[in-house]
Structures are given as C-alpha cells and as structure tokens.
C-alpha positions in Angstrom: 158.9 62.7 113.2 159.3 66.3 114.5 156.8 68.8 113.3 158.2 71.5 111.1 157.6 75.2 111.7 155.6 75.4 108.5 153.4 72.5 109.6 152.8 74.2 112.9 152.0 77.5 111.3 149.6 75.8 108.9 147.7 74.2 111.7 147.2 77.4 113.7 143.5 78.1 114.5 144.1 81.8 115.0 146.9 84.2 114.2 147.4 87.1 116.6 149.2 89.9 114.7 150.9 92.5 117.0 150.3 95.4 114.7 147.4 97.5 113.5 145.6 96.6 110.3 145.6 100.3 109.2 149.4 100.3 109.0 149.4 97.3 106.6 149.5 97.4 102.9 145.9 96.8 101.7 145.5 93.1 101.0 143.0 90.4 102.1 143.5 88.6 105.4 142.2 85.1 106.3 139.3 85.0 108.7 141.5 83.5 111.4 143.8 86.6 111.6 143.1 89.0 114.5 145.0 92.2 114.9 145.9 93.0 118.5 148.2 96.0 118.0 148.8 98.2 121.0 148.2 95.5 123.7 151.8 96.0 124.8 151.4 99.8 125.2 151.0 101.5 128.6 148.4 104.2 129.3 149.6 107.7 128.5 151.0 109.8 131.3 150.1 113.5 131.6 152.5 116.0 129.9 154.8 118.0 132.1 153.2 121.4 133.1 155.4 123.5 130.8 154.7 121.3 127.8 151.0 121.1 128.5 150.9 124.9 128.6 152.8 125.1 125.3 150.4 122.6 123.6 147.3 124.4 125.0 148.6 127.8 123.8 149.1 126.5 120.2 145.6 127.7 119.2 143.7 126.4 116.2 146.8 125.2 114.3 148.1 122.8 116.9 151.6 121.6 117.2 154.0 119.4 115.2 156.2 116.9 117.1 159.4 116.2 115.2 161.8 113.7 116.6 165.0 112.4 115.2 165.7 110.0 118.2 169.2 108.8 118.3 170.0 110.2 114.9 170.2 113.8 116.3 173.8 113.2 117.3 174.8 112.5 113.7 173.2 115.6 112.3 175.3 118.5 110.9 174.6 122.1 111.9 173.7 122.8 108.3 171.0 120.1 108.2 169.6 121.2 111.6 169.3 124.7 110.2 167.5 123.5 107.1 165.0 121.6 109.2 164.5 124.5 111.6 163.9 126.9 108.7 161.3 124.5 107.2 159.5 124.0 110.5 159.5 127.8 111.1 157.4 128.3 107.9 154.4 126.2 109.0 151.6 127.7 111.1 151.9 125.1 113.8 154.0 125.7 116.9 
C-alpha cells in the first residue's frame, strides 16, 4: 500500500526548519529538529554611496528603515502625513 504523508513525516530522522528559532513562539522542539534559517539568503551588498553617507551621518541615534512595500500605492495622503509626522518626532534619521 502507498505510504501516507503522515507516515512519511513520522519516520523522518531529521526535520530541517527554514526559519529561525528566535522568531518562533516559545515551545519545546524535538531533538531531531534543526533550524536552518537564512541558508537561502545572499550576502549583503554595499549600500549606494548616498545612502551610506546618510547612514554614517546619523550619529549616535542611528536610522529607522520604514517600508510599506507594495502597500504604498494604496496609502492616502492623510495616512502618509500621519506616518511622516510620527517619524519626524523620533531622534533617529
């Protein structure tokens, strides 16, 4: 008879989890679970010159990176102003 998915999963010697344990809700893991988060990531590239200068000029407080991704096209001008006003109040660039 064919093996079911649950039978196959139950017979696994090791589970490779493609995420990081520190992003998981705290709970115990079996000894055969190994976290391999980040193995698919590429090495970081240097920042463009203008951005590197901006980051380096930020001083002790650093910078805040705020991204809306593809949602930015759905944002109203009013909401954008609220976010800009809030970000202007913090000491970071």
